[in-house]
C-alpha positions in Angstrom: 0.2 -0.2 -0.1 1.2 3.5 -1.0 0.8 6.8 0.9 0.1 10.0 -1.4 0.3 13.5 -0.7 -1.6 16.2 -2.1 -1.0 19.7 -1.4 -4.4 21.5 -0.5 -5.6 25.1 -0.3 -6.4 26.7 2.7 -5.7 30.0 4.6 -5.8 31.6 7.7 -7.3 34.9 9.3 -5.4 37.1 12.0 -7.9 39.2 14.0 -6.6 41.4 17.0 -7.5 43.7 19.4 -5.8 46.6 20.5 -5.8 49.3 22.9 -5.9 53.3 22.6 -1.9 52.7 22.2 -2.1 50.2 19.6 -0.6 47.4 22.0 -2.1 44.4 21.1 -4.1 43.2 23.7 -6.3 40.3 22.3 -5.9 37.7 19.5 -7.8 34.9 17.6 -7.3 33.0 14.4 -9.0 31.3 11.8 -7.7 28.7 9.3 -10.4 28.0 6.2 -10.1 24.4 4.9 -11.3 21.8 2.7 -11.6 18.3 2.5 -13.0 15.5 0.2 -15.6 14.6 2.6 -18.0 18.1 2.0 -18.1 20.3 -0.5 -17.7 23.9 1.6 -14.6 24.3 3.6 -14.9 24.1 7.5 -13.0 26.5 9.6 -10.8 25.9 12.6 -10.2 28.4 15.9 -7.5 28.6 17.0 -5.4 30.8 20.0 -7.8 33.2 21.2 -6.5 34.8 23.8 -6.6 38.0 26.2 -4.2 40.0 28.1 -4.9 39.0 31.6 -5.1 42.3 32.4 -8.1 43.0 29.9 -10.0 40.1 30.4 -13.7 40.7 31.9 -14.1 43.7 29.1 -16.0 41.4 25.8 -12.9 41.5 24.4 -13.1 37.9 23.9 -16.4 37.4 22.8 -16.0 40.1 20.0 -13.0 38.4 18.6 -14.8 35.1 18.4 -17.8 36.7 17.2 -15.4 38.2 14.2 -13.9 34.7 14.0 -18.0 33.1 13.2 -18.9 36.0 11.1 -15.1 35.5 8.3 -16.1 31.7 9.0 -19.6 32.4 7.7 -18.9 34.9 5.2 -16.3 31.8 3.8 -19.6 29.3 3.7 -18.0 26.9 6.3 -20.0 24.1 7.4 -18.9 23.8 10.3 -16.1 25.9 13.5 -14.0 24.0 15.3 -12.8 25.4 18.6 -10.8 23.6 21.4 -10.1 24.7 24.6 -8.5 23.6 27.7 -10.6 21.3 30.7 -9.8 24.4 33.4 -11.2 26.8 31.3 -14.8 26.9 32.5 -15.3 30.9 31.5 -14.5 30.4 28.3 -16.5 27.4 27.8 -19.6 29.2 29.2 -18.7 31.8 26.5 -18.4 30.0 23.8 -22.0 28.2 24.4 -23.3 31.3 25.0 -22.1 32.1 21.1 -23.5 28.6 19.9 -20.9 26.5 20.4 -21.5 22.9 21.7 -19.2 20.1 23.5 -18.6 17.9 21.1 -16.0 15.5 22.1 -12.3 15.7 23.0 -9.2 17.1 21.3 -6.1 14.8 21.3 -3.0 15.6 20.4 1.1 15.2 20.0 3.5 18.2 20.6 7.2 18.2 18.8 9.9 19.3 20.5 12.2 20.8 18.0 
């Protein structure tokens, strides 16, 4: 059996929130990808982060809403978001925005 590789087109968008001085205080990334199982692409939201001193002001919510809107604009059939088990406030925000718990994330961290 041979394993073949084929490059597929995908793209990413960085969203950032800045304070009055222009310093980044929050960010989120959206990656839009395709696979052969669906005609439309899917979105993957990654690295949603707000600096600790800026939390509680709705910045994370606005970042996630911007990612959701961009995924819709790109006709994504789903948007995946991951989060650590300990981030209960984040989970509640995601659920309030229409996300639901679909399962577990499995990963391998590579050392370089």
